[in-house]
VEXTIDO-974116 format. One record per residue: residue in three letters; x, y, z of N, C-alpha, C, O in turn. Coordinates in pm, whole numbers, plus 50000, padded with zeros to 5 digits. Layout:
<sites>
{"ALA" {X Y Z} {X Y Z} {X Y Z} {X Y Z}}
...
</sites>
This chain:
<sites>
{"MET" {50084 49881 50000} {50000 50000 50000} {50088 50125 50000} {50184 50134 50077}}
{"PHE" {50055 50223 49912} {50130 50348 49909} {50095 50433 50031} {49981 50434 50078}}
{"TYR" {50195 50504 50082} {50173 50594 50194} {50130 50730 50142} {50188 50781 50046}}
{"LYS" {50030 50788 50205} {49981 50920 50167} {49999 51015 50286} {49918 51012 50379}}
{"PRO" {50104 51100 50284} {50130 51189 50398} {50032 51305 50408} {50025 51371 50512}}
{"GLY" {49958 51331 50303} {49861 51440 50303} {49745 51407 50211} {49682 51303 50224}}
{"ALA" {49719 51498 50117} {49608 51478 50024} {49647 51395 49902} {49561 51352 49826}}
{"SER" {49779 51373 49883} {49824 51299 49766} {49932 51199 49806} {49976 51196 49920}}
{"PHE" {49973 51118 49708} {50074 51016 49734} {50216 51071 49720} {50312 50995 49729}}
{"THR" {50230 51201 49699} {50362 51265 49696} {50367 51372 49804} {50265 51431 49839}}
{"GLY" {50485 51395 49855} {50501 51495 49960} {50620 51462 50047} {50718 51403 50001}}
{"THR" {50611 51500 50173} {50722 51480 50266} {50671 51427 50399} {50575 51479 50455}}
{"ALA" {50736 51323 50448} {50709 51275 50583} {50807 51343 50677} {50928 51333 50659}}
{"THR" {50756 51413 50777} {50839 51494 50866} {50816 51454 51010} {50704 51427 51052}}
{"GLY" {50925 51451 51087} {50917 51418 51229} {51036 51337 51271} {51126 51311 51191}}
{"THR" {51039 51296 51396} {51144 51203 51439} {51123 51070 51368} {51013 51044 51320}}
{"PRO" {51226 50983 51360} {51207 50854 51296} {51089 50777 51354} {51010 50719 51279}}
{"GLY" {51077 50776 51487} {50966 50706 51550} {50832 50766 51516} {50735 50693 51494}}
{"GLN" {50824 50900 51510} {50699 50966 51478} {50657 50935 51334} {50539 50914 51307}}
{"ILE" {50754 50933 51242} {50723 50900 51103} {50670 50758 51094} {50571 50732 51024}}
{"ILE" {50735 50665 51164} {50688 50525 51165} {50547 50516 51221} {50462 50447 51165}}
{"LYS" {50521 50588 51332} {50387 50586 51392} {50283 50642 51296} {50174 50587 51283}}
{"ASP" {50316 50753 51228} {50221 50814 51134} {50186 50716 51022} {50070 50708 50979}}
{"ILE" {50287 50642 50974} {50263 50548 50865} {50175 50432 50913} {50084 50390 50843}}
{"ILE" {50204 50381 51033} {50123 50272 51089} {49979 50318 51111} {49885 50245 51080}}
{"ASP" {49963 50440 51164} {49828 50493 51185} {49753 50506 51052} {49635 50475 51043}}
{"PHE" {49824 50553 50950} {49763 50566 50816} {49719 50429 50765} {49609 50415 50712}}
{"PHE" {49806 50329 50781} {49775 50194 50734} {49652 50139 50806} {49562 50085 50743}}
{"ASN" {49650 50153 50939} {49535 50103 51016} {49405 50167 50972} {49302 50100 50960}}
{"THR" {49411 50298 50947} {49289 50368 50904} {49247 50324 50765} {49128 50308 50738}}
{"ALA" {49345 50304 50677} {49315 50268 50539} {49250 50130 50529} {49159 50110 50448}}
{"VAL" {49295 50036 50611} {49239 49901 50605} {49114 49888 50692} {49043 49788 50686}}
{"GLY" {49087 49992 50774} {48967 49991 50856} {48972 49897 50973} {48868 49858 51027}}
{"PHE" {49094 49859 51014} {49108 49767 51126} {49243 49791 51191} {49344 49804 51122}}
{"SER" {49246 49797 51323} {49373 49827 51393} {49460 49702 51401} {49468 49636 51506}}
{"TRP" {49525 49670 51291} {49612 49553 51287} {49733 49570 51378} {49775 49475 51444}}
{"PHE" {49788 49690 51380} {49912 49714 51453} {49892 49822 51560} {49820 49919 51539}}
{"SER" {49958 49802 51675} {49955 49903 51781} {50089 49973 51788} {50193 49915 51755}}
{"THR" {50087 50099 51830} {50207 50183 51821} {50260 50229 51957} {50344 50319 51963}}
{"GLY" {50211 50170 52065} {50251 50215 52198} {50395 50187 52233} {50448 50246 52328}}
{"SER" {50462 50099 52158} {50601 50064 52188} {50700 50130 52092} {50813 50084 52077}}
{"ILE" {50658 50238 52028} {50745 50313 51937} {50804 50432 52011} {50731 50514 52067}}
{"ASP" {50936 50442 52010} {51005 50554 52074} {50994 50676 51982} {51044 50674 51869}}
{"LEU" {50930 50780 52030} {50904 50899 51948} {51009 51008 51966} {50999 51113 51902}}
{"THR" {51108 50986 52051} {51208 51091 52077} {51310 51097 51964} {51315 51009 51878}}
{"GLY" {51391 51204 51964} {51497 51217 51864} {51484 51345 51785} {51396 51427 51810}}
{"ASP" {51574 51360 51688} {51575 51479 51603} {51479 51463 51487} {51462 51354 51433}}
{"SER" {51415 51573 51449} {51321 51571 51337} {51396 51564 51205} {51505 51618 51190}}
{"MET" {51335 51496 51108} {51396 51485 50975} {51286 51476 50870} {51168 51466 50903}}
{"ASN" {51327 51479 50743} {51233 51475 50632} {51264 51358 50540} {51380 51332 50509}}
{"ILE" {51159 51287 50498} {51174 51178 50402} {51079 51204 50285} {50959 51222 50305}}
{"ALA" {51133 51205 50164} {51051 51230 50046} {50959 51111 50019} {51001 50995 50025}}
{"ILE" {50833 51142 49989} {50734 51040 49958} {50685 51061 49814} {50635 51168 49781}}
{"ASP" {50701 50960 49731} {50660 50968 49591} {50609 50830 49549} {50683 50749 49494}}
{"TYR" {50481 50806 49577} {50423 50673 49557} {50512 50568 49623} {50553 50470 49561}}
{"THR" {50539 50591 49750} {50627 50506 49830} {50543 50409 49912} {50448 50449 49978}}
{"TYR" {50579 50281 49907} {50507 50182 49986} {50528 50209 50135} {50634 50256 50177}}
{"CYS" {50426 50178 50214} {50434 50201 50359} {50557 50133 50419} {50630 50195 50496}}
{"LEU" {50580 50006 50384} {50692 49933 50441} {50825 49996 50403} {50916 50004 50486}}
{"ASP" {50838 50043 50278} {50963 50107 50235} {50989 50235 50314} {51102 50262 50353}}
{"ALA" {50884 50313 50337} {50898 50437 50412} {50934 50410 50558} {51017 50480 50617}}
{"VAL" {50872 50306 50617} {50905 50267 50754} {51050 50224 50764} {51120 50262 50857}}
{"THR" {51097 50143 50668} {51235 50096 50667} {51333 50211 50653} {51435 50214 50721}}
{"THR" {51302 50306 50566} {51389 50422 50548} {51401 50502 50676} {51511 50543 50714}}
{"ALA" {51288 50525 50744} {51290 50600 50870} {51369 50526 50977} {51447 50587 51050}}
{"ALA" {51351 50395 50986} {51419 50316 51089} {51570 50318 51070} {51644 50318 51169}}
{"LYS" {51617 50319 50946} {51760 50313 50919} {51834 50442 50951} {51957 50445 50949}}
{"THR" {51760 50549 50980} {51826 50675 51015} {51860 50683 51163} {51927 50778 51205}}
{"ARG" {51817 50587 51242} {51838 50592 51388} {51937 50483 51429} {51902 50365 51434}}
{"SER" {52059 50523 51460} {52162 50426 51497} {52134 50366 51634} {52091 50436 51726}}
{"GLY" {52158 50234 51646} {52139 50167 51774} {51996 50131 51805} {51966 50085 51916}}
{"TYR" {51905 50150 51708} {51763 50119 51728} {51723 49998 51644} {51784 49971 51541}}
{"TYR" {51622 49927 51688} {51573 49812 51614} {51423 49823 51592} {51352 49887 51669}}
{"LEU" {51378 49760 51485} {51236 49760 51449} {51186 49617 51449} {51248 49529 51389}}
{"TYR" {51075 49592 51516} {51024 49456 51531} {50873 49461 51553} {50823 49547 51626}}
{"ILE" {50801 49369 51490} {50657 49356 51512} {50633 49219 51575} {50665 49117 51515}}
{"ASP" {50576 49217 51694} {50558 49089 51764} {50427 49022 51721} {50351 49075 51640}}
{"GLY" {50403 48905 51779} {50287 48825 51740} {50153 48889 51769} {50052 48852 51709}}
{"SER" {50152 48985 51860} {50025 49052 51892} {49998 49172 51802} {49893 49235 51811}}
{"GLY" {50093 49204 51714} {50076 49319 51626} {50135 49447 51681} {50118 49554 51622}}
{"SER" {50205 49439 51795} {50267 49558 51854} {50397 49590 51779} {50484 49504 51764}}
{"VAL" {50409 49713 51733} {50528 49758 51661} {50628 49814 51762} {50598 49908 51835}}
{"HIS" {50747 49757 51765} {50852 49800 51856} {50960 49874 51777} {51021 49817 51687}}
{"PHE" {50984 49998 51812} {51097 50074 51760} {51165 50134 51880} {51117 50233 51937}}
{"ALA" {51277 50076 51921} {51338 50113 52048} {51489 50096 52041} {51542 50032 51950}}
{"GLU" {51556 50153 52139} {51701 50144 52146} {51743 50008 52200} {51681 49954 52291}}
{"LYS" {51849 49955 52144} {51902 49826 52190} {51945 49837 52336} {52002 49938 52376}}
{"SER" {51918 49734 52413} {51954 49731 52555} {52105 49739 52573} {52180 49682 52494}}
{"ASN" {52150 49811 52676} {52293 49824 52704} {52349 49704 52778} {52470 49684 52781}}
{"THR" {52263 49624 52838} {52306 49503 52909} {52226 49384 52857} {52114 49401 52808}}
{"ALA" {52283 49266 52867} {52218 49146 52814} {52087 49118 52886} {52080 49122 53008}}
{"ASP" {51985 49089 52809} {51856 49051 52866} {51855 48904 52909} {51779 48866 52998}}
{"HIS" {51940 48822 52846} {51945 48679 52876} {52091 48631 52876} {52172 48678 52796}}
{"LEU" {52122 48539 52965} {52254 48475 52970} {52240 48329 52933} {52158 48256 52989}}
{"LEU" {52321 48285 52837} {52321 48146 52792} {52457 48084 52820} {52559 48152 52810}}
{"THR" {52459 47957 52853} {52584 47887 52883} {52603 47771 52786} {52516 47685 52773}}
{"VAL" {52719 47771 52718} {52749 47663 52626} {52760 47531 52703} {52823 47526 52808}}
{"GLY" {52698 47425 52650} {52701 47295 52715} {52590 47273 52815} {52570 47162 52864}}
{"ASP" {52517 47379 52844} {52404 47368 52937} {52276 47412 52867} {52188 47331 52838}}
{"ASP" {52267 47542 52840} {52150 47594 52772} {52158 47575 52621} {52056 47559 52555}}
{"THR" {52279 47576 52567} {52296 47572 52423} {52362 47442 52378} {52455 47394 52443}}
{"ASP" {52314 47387 52267} {52372 47265 52211} {52483 47297 52112} {52576 47218 52095}}
{"SER" {52476 47415 52048} {52578 47450 51949} {52583 47600 51929} {52483 47669 51946}}
{"VAL" {52701 47648 51893} {52723 47788 51858} {52802 47789 51728} {52913 47736 51722}}
{"THR" {52746 47849 51624} {52811 47854 51493} {52844 47999 51460} {52756 48085 51462}}
{"VAL" {52972 48025 51430} {53017 48160 51400} {53081 48163 51262} {53170 48084 51233}}
{"LYS" {53035 48253 51177} {53091 48271 51044} {53146 48412 51033} {53072 48509 51048}}
{"GLU" {53276 48425 51006} {53340 48557 50996} {53336 48605 50851} {53353 48526 50758}}
{"ASP" {53315 48734 50834} {53303 48791 50700} {53367 48930 50697} {53327 49020 50771}}
{"LEU" {53467 48946 50610} {53532 49076 50591} {53477 49149 50469} {53495 49270 50456}}
{"GLU" {53409 49077 50380} {53368 49135 50253} {53265 49247 50269} {53259 49337 50186}}
{"GLU" {53184 49241 50373} {53078 49340 50390} {53122 49460 50472} {53041 49548 50501}}
{"MET" {53250 49465 50511} {53297 49578 50591} {53313 49702 50502} {53377 49695 50397}}
{"GLN" {53256 49813 50543} {53275 49942 50476} {53303 50049 50580} {53228 50063 50677}}
{"ASN" {53409 50125 50561} {53443 50231 50655} {53448 50368 50588} {53499 50464 50645}}
{"GLY" {53395 50375 50467} {53379 50503 50398} {53252 50499 50317} {53232 50407 50238}}
{"ILE" {53165 50599 50333} {53036 50597 50263} {53003 50734 50206} {53026 50837 50270}}
{"ILE" {52949 50732 50085} {52900 50853 50018} {52751 50832 49993} {52711 50732 49934}}
{"VAL" {52670 50927 50036} {52524 50915 50022} {52473 51021 49926} {52498 51140 49943}}
{"THR" {52399 50975 49825} {52329 51066 49735} {52183 51072 49777} {52116 50968 49785}}
{"TRP" {52133 51193 49803} {51995 51211 49846} {51919 51288 49738} {51973 51311 49629}}
{"SER" {51796 51328 49765} {51714 51392 49662} {51768 51528 49619} {51733 51577 49512}}
{"GLY" {51854 51588 49702} {51907 51720 49669} {52053 51721 49628} {52110 51828 49608}}
{"GLY" {52115 51606 49615} {52256 51604 49576} {52334 51493 49644} {52277 51391 49684}}
{"THR" {52464 51513 49656} {52552 51412 49714} {52628 51471 49832} {52685 51580 49822}}
{"ARG" {52630 51399 49942} {52699 51445 50062} {52847 51406 50057} {52883 51309 49990}}
{"PRO" {52934 51481 50127} {53076 51444 50134} {53092 51306 50198} {53008 51263 50276}}
{"GLU" {53200 51239 50164} {53224 51105 50218} {53238 51109 50370} {53308 51194 50426}}
{"LEU" {53172 51015 50436} {53187 50997 50579} {53275 50875 50601} {53247 50768 50547}}
{"THR" {53380 50890 50682} {53474 50780 50703} {53490 50751 50852} {53455 50834 50936}}
{"ASP" {53543 50635 50882} {53579 50598 51018} {53729 50571 51019} {53774 50465 50974}}
{"ALA" {53805 50666 51071} {53951 50658 51067} {54007 50539 51142} {54097 50472 51089}}
{"PRO" {53960 50506 51264} {54015 50390 51335} {54000 50260 51256} {54091 50177 51255}}
{"SER" {53886 50243 51189} {53865 50123 51110} {53961 50118 50991} {54016 50013 50961}}
{"GLN" {53979 50232 50924} {54069 50235 50809} {54214 50212 50850} {54292 50155 50773}}
{"THR" {54250 50257 50970} {54387 50235 51019} {54409 50089 51059} {54513 50031 51030}}
{"ALA" {54309 50032 51127} {54323 49895 51176} {54313 49791 51065} {54374 49685 51076}}
{"TYR" {54238 49821 50960} {54217 49722 50856} {54259 49778 50721} {54379 49786 50693}}
{"PHE" {54164 49816 50637} {54194 49872 50506} {54077 49960 50468} {53970 49954 50529}}
{"LYS" {54096 50043 50366} {53990 50133 50324} {53891 50059 50233} {53930 49997 50134}}
{"SER" {53765 50065 50269} {53659 50001 50192} {53544 50100 50180} {53483 50137 50280}}
{"GLN" {53514 50141 50058} {53416 50247 50037} {53291 50195 49967} {53293 50093 49898}}
{"ILE" {53181 50268 49987} {53055 50236 49920} {52980 50366 49895} {52992 50462 49971}}
{"LYS" {52903 50367 49788} {52816 50480 49756} {52674 50429 49745} {52647 50332 49673}}
{"ILE" {52582 50493 49818} {52443 50453 49811} {52357 50572 49767} {52389 50687 49797}}
{"THR" {52249 50542 49697} {52157 50645 49649} {52018 50617 49704} {51964 50508 49687}}
{"ASN" {51962 50716 49770} {51826 50703 49823} {51757 50838 49808} {51775 50928 49890}}
{"THR" {51677 50850 49703} {51610 50978 49676} {51494 51005 49770} {51433 51112 49765}}
{"LYS" {51462 50908 49857} {51357 50932 49957} {51408 51021 50070} {51329 51080 50143}}
{"LEU" {51540 51030 50085} {51599 51118 50186} {51585 51262 50136} {51626 51294 50025}}
{"ASN" {51525 51347 50220} {51483 51478 50171} {51554 51594 50239} {51510 51709 50226}}
{"SER" {51663 51567 50311} {51740 51675 50372} {51882 51626 50400} {51906 51506 50406}}
{"THR" {51974 51721 50416} {52112 51682 50445} {52122 51614 50581} {52203 51522 50598}}
{"ASP" {52041 51657 50678} {52044 51595 50810} {52003 51448 50802} {52066 51362 50865}}
{"THR" {51899 51419 50724} {51853 51282 50709} {51957 51197 50637} {51981 51083 50675}}
{"ALA" {52018 51253 50533} {52123 51181 50460} {52243 51153 50550} {52298 51043 50547}}
{"ASP" {52283 51252 50630} {52397 51233 50721} {52366 51130 50828} {52453 51051 50866}}
{"ALA" {52242 51130 50879} {52204 51032 50980} {52206 50891 50922} {52248 50797 50989}}
{"THR" {52163 50878 50798} {52167 50748 50731} {52311 50700 50715} {52340 50583 50737}}
{"ALA" {52401 50791 50676} {52542 50756 50659} {52604 50714 50792} {52678 50615 50797}}
{"SER" {52575 50787 50898} {52631 50755 51030} {52585 50618 51077} {52664 50541 51131}}
{"THR" {52457 50589 51056} {52403 50459 51096} {52469 50346 51017} {52502 50241 51072}}
{"TYR" {52487 50369 50887} {52549 50267 50802} {52693 50239 50847} {52734 50124 50857}}
{"ILE" {52769 50346 50873} {52908 50330 50916} {52915 50257 51050} {53000 50169 51068}}
{"ALA" {52827 50292 51143} {52827 50228 51275} {52805 50078 51263} {52862 50001 51340}}
{"ARG" {52725 50035 51167} {52694 49893 51151} {52798 49819 51069} {52813 49698 51083}}
{"SER" {52871 49891 50982} {52952 49822 50880} {53102 49848 50890} {53177 49794 50808}}
{"LYS" {53148 49928 50986} {53288 49968 50986} {53385 49860 51033} {53505 49874 51013}}
{"ASN" {53336 49755 51095} {53423 49652 51150} {53398 49517 51085} {53288 49491 51036}}
{"PRO" {53499 49429 51083} {53475 49291 51039} {53367 49229 51126} {53356 49261 51244}}
{"THR" {53289 49143 51069} {53174 49089 51141} {53179 48937 51150} {53241 48869 51068}}
{"LYS" {53114 48888 51252} {53094 48745 51268} {52944 48720 51286} {52882 48774 51377}}
{"TYR" {52889 48638 51198} {52748 48607 51207} {52730 48483 51294} {52795 48381 51271}}
{"THR" {52644 48493 51391} {52634 48391 51495} {52496 48327 51499} {52394 48397 51497}}
{"LYS" {52494 48194 51503} {52371 48119 51525} {52388 48033 51649} {52491 47967 51666}}
{"VAL" {52289 48034 51735} {52295 47960 51861} {52172 47872 51872} {52059 47919 51856}}
{"PHE" {52193 47743 51900} {52079 47654 51921} {52057 47637 52071} {52144 47585 52141}}
{"VAL" {51942 47681 52119} {51908 47675 52261} {51812 47558 52284} {51708 47550 52219}}
{"ASN" {51847 47469 52375} {51765 47349 52396} {51648 47376 52490} {51636 47483 52549}}
{"THR" {51565 47277 52503} {51442 47291 52582} {51468 47296 52732} {51375 47321 52809}}
{"GLU" {51591 47272 52774} {51625 47277 52917} {51647 47419 52966} {51660 47442 53087}}
{"TYR" {51651 47515 52874} {51682 47653 52912} {51575 47710 53004} {51456 47710 52971}}
{"MET" {51619 47760 53119} {51534 47832 53213} {51618 47943 53273} {51732 47921 53312}}
{"GLU" {51561 48064 53280} {51637 48176 53333} {51638 48180 53485} {51726 48241 53545}}
{"GLY" {51543 48118 53546} {51535 48122 53691} {51468 47997 53744} {51435 47907 53667}}
{"ASP" {51449 47993 53873} {51389 47875 53936} {51239 47892 53960} {51173 47800 54009}}
{"GLU" {51186 48008 53926} {51045 48033 53952} {50957 47956 53853} {50995 47937 53737}}
{"LEU" {50841 47914 53899} {50749 47843 53811} {50696 47932 53701} {50647 47883 53599}}
{"THR" {50704 48064 53721} {50654 48157 53621} {50756 48185 53512} {50726 48257 53417}}
{"ASP" {50875 48128 53522} {50978 48148 53420} {50929 48092 53288} {50890 47975 53279}}
{"GLY" {50931 48175 53184} {50879 48132 53055} {50974 48050 52973} {50935 47996 52869}}
{"GLY" {51101 48038 53015} {51197 47959 52941} {51217 48010 52800} {51243 48128 52780}}
{"LEU" {51206 47920 52701} {51231 47955 52562} {51139 48067 52513} {51177 48145 52426}}
{"GLU" {51019 48074 52568} {50924 48175 52521} {50968 48316 52556} {50916 48412 52498}}
{"GLU" {51062 48331 52649} {51109 48464 52685} {51214 48516 52587} {51246 48635 52589}}
{"LEU" {51267 48431 52501} {51364 48473 52401} {51287 48522 52278} {51225 48443 52207}}
{"ILE" {51292 48653 52254} {51218 48711 52143} {51309 48805 52064} {51405 48858 52121}}
{"PRO" {51281 48828 51936} {51359 48924 51858} {51360 49061 51924} {51259 49107 51976}}
{"GLY" {51477 49124 51922} {51494 49254 51987} {51564 49243 52120} {51634 49335 52161}}
{"ASP" {51546 49128 52190} {51619 49104 52315} {51768 49081 52285} {51805 49049 52173}}
{"THR" {51851 49098 52388} {51994 49075 52371} {52038 48958 52459} {51980 48932 52564}}
{"VAL" {52143 48888 52414} {52194 48773 52488} {52346 48781 52497} {52412 48836 52409}}
{"SER" {52400 48724 52604} {52543 48699 52618} {52561 48549 52637} {52479 48484 52701}}
{"ILE" {52669 48494 52581} {52694 48351 52588} {52823 48326 52665} {52929 48379 52630}}
{"LEU" {52813 48246 52768} {52928 48215 52854} {52993 48084 52812} {52933 48002 52741}}
{"ASN" {53118 48065 52857} {53194 47942 52830} {53227 47922 52682} {53220 47811 52631}}
{"THR" {53263 48030 52614} {53303 48022 52474} {53420 48115 52449} {53433 48219 52514}}
{"ASP" {53505 48077 52354} {53621 48160 52320} {53581 48282 52238} {53657 48379 52229}}
{"GLU" {53464 48280 52179} {53419 48392 52098} {53369 48505 52187} {53326 48483 52300}}
{"VAL" {53375 48628 52132} {53322 48743 52204} {53174 48757 52168} {53138 48823 52071}}
{"ILE" {53091 48694 52247} {52946 48697 52223} {52882 48763 52344} {52839 48696 52438}}
{"SER" {52878 48894 52341} {52832 48971 52456} {52727 49073 52413} {52753 49157 52328}}
{"ASN" {52611 49064 52472} {52502 49159 52449} {52468 49173 52301} {52457 49284 52250}}
{"LEU" {52452 49060 52233} {52413 49062 52093} {52262 49049 52081} {52198 48978 52159}}
{"GLN" {52207 49118 51984} {52062 49123 51968} {52010 49005 51885} {52073 48964 51787}}
{"ILE" {51895 48953 51925} {51831 48846 51850} {51761 48906 51729} {51672 48990 51743}}
{"TYR" {51800 48862 51609} {51737 48910 51487} {51627 48816 51436} {51527 48860 51381}}
{"LYS" {51647 48685 51456} {51555 48588 51399} {51552 48464 51486} {51653 48426 51545}}
{"ILE" {51436 48400 51494} {51420 48277 51571} {51358 48170 51483} {51259 48194 51414}}
{"LYS" {51418 48051 51485} {51364 47936 51412} {51330 47828 51514} {51417 47784 51589}}
{"TYR" {51206 47786 51516} {51161 47689 51615} {51180 47545 51566} {51166 47515 51447}}
{"ASP" {51212 47458 51660} {51238 47317 51631} {51184 47237 51749} {51171 47290 51859}}
{"ILE" {51152 47110 51728} {51100 47028 51836} {51202 47011 51949} {51165 46984 52063}}
{"ARG" {51331 47028 51916} {51437 47012 52016} {51471 47143 52088} {51544 47142 52187}}
{"GLY" {51418 47255 52038} {51449 47384 52097} {51432 47494 51993} {51345 47485 51907}}
{"ILE" {51516 47598 52000} {51508 47708 51904} {51648 47747 51859} {51745 47734 51933}}
{"GLU" {51656 47795 51735} {51781 47849 51682} {51772 48001 51676} {51681 48056 51614}}
{"LEU" {51867 48067 51741} {51870 48214 51743} {51971 48262 51640} {52085 48215 51637}}
{"GLU" {51930 48356 51557} {52023 48424 51467} {52053 48560 51528} {51962 48642 51544}}
{"LEU" {52179 48585 51561} {52218 48706 51632} {52278 48808 51538} {52321 48776 51428}}
{"GLU" {52280 48932 51584} {52341 49038 51506} {52491 49012 51490} {52548 48926 51558}}
{"ALA" {52552 49086 51402} {52695 49070 51377} {52774 49110 51501} {52740 49206 51570}}
{"VAL" {52882 49036 51527} {52967 49063 51642} {53103 49111 51593} {53154 49060 51493}}
{"GLN" {53163 49208 51662} {53296 49256 51626} {53401 49149 51655} {53384 49066 51744}}
{"THR" {53508 49154 51579} {53615 49058 51604} {53689 49091 51733} {53692 49206 51777}}
{"LEU" {53749 48990 51793} {53824 49009 51916} {53941 49103 51894} {53974 49184 51981}}
{"GLY" {54004 49093 51777} {54118 49181 51748} {54082 49327 51752} {54158 49410 51801}}
{"PHE" {53962 49360 51700} {53920 49500 51703} {53892 49546 51844} {53929 49657 51883}}
{"LEU" {53826 49460 51923} {53794 49497 52061} {53922 49523 52142} {53926 49615 52223}}
{"LEU" {54025 49441 52119} {54149 49458 52194} {54227 49581 52148} {54309 49634 52223}}
{"SER" {54201 49626 52026} {54276 49741 51973} {54214 49873 52011} {54273 49977 51985}}
{"LYS" {54096 49872 52071} {54026 49997 52105} {54095 50069 52219} {54050 50176 52261}}
</sites>
């Protein structure tokens, strides 16, 4: 469905990233005539920005707004609640290899590292944004992206900063299989596996890898337990060089 910020399908979405997301969700709910999604878990704080709308799908506009906020995640849970919030600074769950987890698989990837980015927006091209520590520790890797939905230099710069924060270091993609024995506490009300949801963060003990406060991106259910797909983790070498 195309987003209509006013009387037409072209115009500008203005507000903080969370406010823009909320406006789009509210528009969608009204258009379909049923409150499919709730917006009470959307963080509305932050700096105001502009996103160009030109027959833009609701989901595309939501994704564009979300990508301008570094350290934030977007998630819709099973009840239809839309979560746009800052990643937790401390682990929400602790897992122990050999007890809670049956396996931990880590894949390292240098190919997706970028420490220099040039963003072209609807009004032109911004100067290259670089991360000097990353370029010194590793090598220079540049990328140029074009997004004409970005409608101001502030929005383009915020997008570049978010991209650099996510991509400036070598990454390790982590999958963890958590067995059915997992319990966070001794209380009968402990939900066990059901308490592990996308957006939460986990730390894994008893492993040589640096798996600390990583966010759950995806969950795959199995009769033996669940497989967690975690966000990218920085290499140990980079952490020691800081």
